[in-house]
Residue, then its C-alpha position, 0 to 999 in steps of 0.5 A: x506548530x505541530x511537534x512532529x517528534x511527539x506525533x511520531x512517538x504517539x503514532x508508533x506507540x498507538x500502532x504497537x498497542x493495536x497489534x493484539x487488538x487487530x490479531x483478535x479481530x482478524x478472524x471475524x474480519x476475514x469472515x465478514x470480508x471487510x474491516x470492522x468499523x471499529x478498526x477504521x475508527x481506531x485508525x482515524x482516532x490515532x491519526x494514521x490516515x493523516x500521516x501524509x495528509x497536507x497540513x492545510x487539511x489537518x494532516x501531519x505532513x510527516x515523511x514516508x518512513x514514518x507512515x510505513x513504520x506504522x503500517x508494518x507494525x499494524x501488519x504484525x497483528x493483521x495484514x488486511x488492516x495494514x493493507x487497507x491503511x496503506x492503500x487508503x492513506x496514500x490517497x490522502x497524499x496523492x490528493x495533494x497533487x491534484x488541483x487544489x479544488x479537488x481537495x476542497x471538494x473532498x475535504x471541504x466539510x470533513x477532512x477525515x473523508x477517505x478515498x479508495x482506488x483502482x489504478x487499472x487503466x480500464x476506464x473508457x474516456x471521452x473528451x467533453x467541454x470542461x472534462x471527460x465522460x468516464x465509464x468502466x469496471x475496475x477490480x481490487x478497490x481495497x477498503x472501498x466500502x469505508x470510502x466516499x470517493x474513489x481514484x480510478x485509472x484510465x487512458x485519456x485519448x490524445x487531443x490530437x493525432x500523434x500525441x502520446x498516451x496520457x494515463x490519468x487518475x480520475x477522482x469520482x464521488x461515491x454517488x457516481x459509482x457502485x460497488x460490486x460485492x465480489x471479494x471471495x479470495x484465499x487471503x487478505x479477505x478483510x480488505x474488501x477489495x471489491x469491483x467498482x462500476x462507473x456508467x458514463x459520468x462526468x469528471x471535471x478536468x480538475x478531478x484528474x491527475x496526470x501520471x506524467x506530472x507525478x513522474x516529473x514531480x511537478x503536479x498542480x497541487x504543488x502550487x499550494x502544498x509546497x512541502x518536499x513530501x509532495x515532490x516525491x514521485x507517485x510511482x515510488x510511493x504507491x507501490x510501497x503501500x502494497x508491498x510493505x505490509x508483507x514485512x510486518x506480516x512476516x514479523x508477526x509470523x516470526x513472533x508466533x513461530x517463536x511462541x509456538x515452538x520454543x517449548x514444543x516437542x515433536x510428536x514422532x521423535x520426542x525431539x525439542x523443536x528448538x533443536x531442529x535444524x530446519x526450524x532454526x534455519x527457517x527462523x533465522x532466514x525469516x528474521x534476516x528477511x525482515x531486517x533486510x527488507x525494512x532497511x532497504x525501504x527506510x534507506x530508499x525513502x531517506x534518499x528520496x526525501x534528501x533529494x526532494x528537500x534539495x530540489x534534485x530529482x532521482x535519476x532514472x537508474x535510481x528509480x528503476x532500482x527502487x522500483x525493483x526493491x519494492x517489488x521483490x519484498x513480497x516474494x522474499x517474505x512469501x518464501x520466508x513464511x513458507x519455511x516457517x509454516x512448513x517447520x511449524x507442524x501440522x497445526x498450521x494447516x488450520x485456517x485459524x492458525x496465525x501463521x496460516x493466515x500470514x501465509x495466505x495473506x502474504x501470498x495474496x499480496x504477492x499476486x498484486x501486479x506491482x509485486x510481481x518482481x520478474x519484469x522489474x528485475x529485467x528492467x533493472x538489469x537492462x537499464x544497468x547495461x544501457x537500455x532504456x527503461x520499459x517502465x515509467x510508473x516510477 
């Protein structure tokens, strides 16, 4: 029987120990365009990828709040590292929603095997006996070179005329896709989020997961993975994997800002920066932003787990609100890190400066489609006044 309290303590301690290590590795990782193997090995040895993995596959089956606490801590040292962990480790949770034969294919020989993804619905699908033929080119597959399988999104054509759209995640082995090395970006450089190319490969039916099953919290894998953890809505889990690392990155920038400025004197006027109203305000607002975003994240996952344990689904209004809660985080963190950078002096224009890196990483993360808050704000406002939801990735 696993001692979950001891595991939580160990995970948090190891994450904290790795912050300075990741910060030191960040420049070279960015230059190379991917995380060093040492970082992946550190994460594997620490058990970070197993936090949400099923116990029957040597996972810890902890709660989302435990995972995101670790991710946010790691992001203080390197947001790229935390981003890759967030995206890839969430796949160990999603695989538990598939037909159990899929997990056997991935983890049957080695339960540490990793999965990358791109959920863009760009795949071309043809129905065939026993499954589908899949082709397409997907962008932004973070950590892809460290993984042996990929989750790829596509719309399955209706089985009969009049049926609704059927968005699915397709599980594809590394032997059936190629990675196109095209990751050349301003921030999150070390995530190695390359394109993935699939050319007319067969995907068995049981290697697919229907979005509607994740939405209804009733997936094939629930037959064997019975923990309430695997009854959470997929749409609420994945979006936090690409938004919550900005909270940790902002905290890292706050720490660097304090360290750099508490003894700094302005070159032009000789005034101590600690007495500058702009610097004081920027720091205060950034600290409050971290506290607010972290508090809402943990509160929402606490409610999700309470409902899952009671067998009660979230309401549509709650899902829509939580979806916006996630999307607005990178926007808030981007505004806060901007103010920190603008009040840190000219030294922050150099790419090697830690606040410069946080600025670029957070703004790059903000560009993810799941982190553009505008449409989610409109949906929340509309639903709150009686309209139907226009978003079902909830």
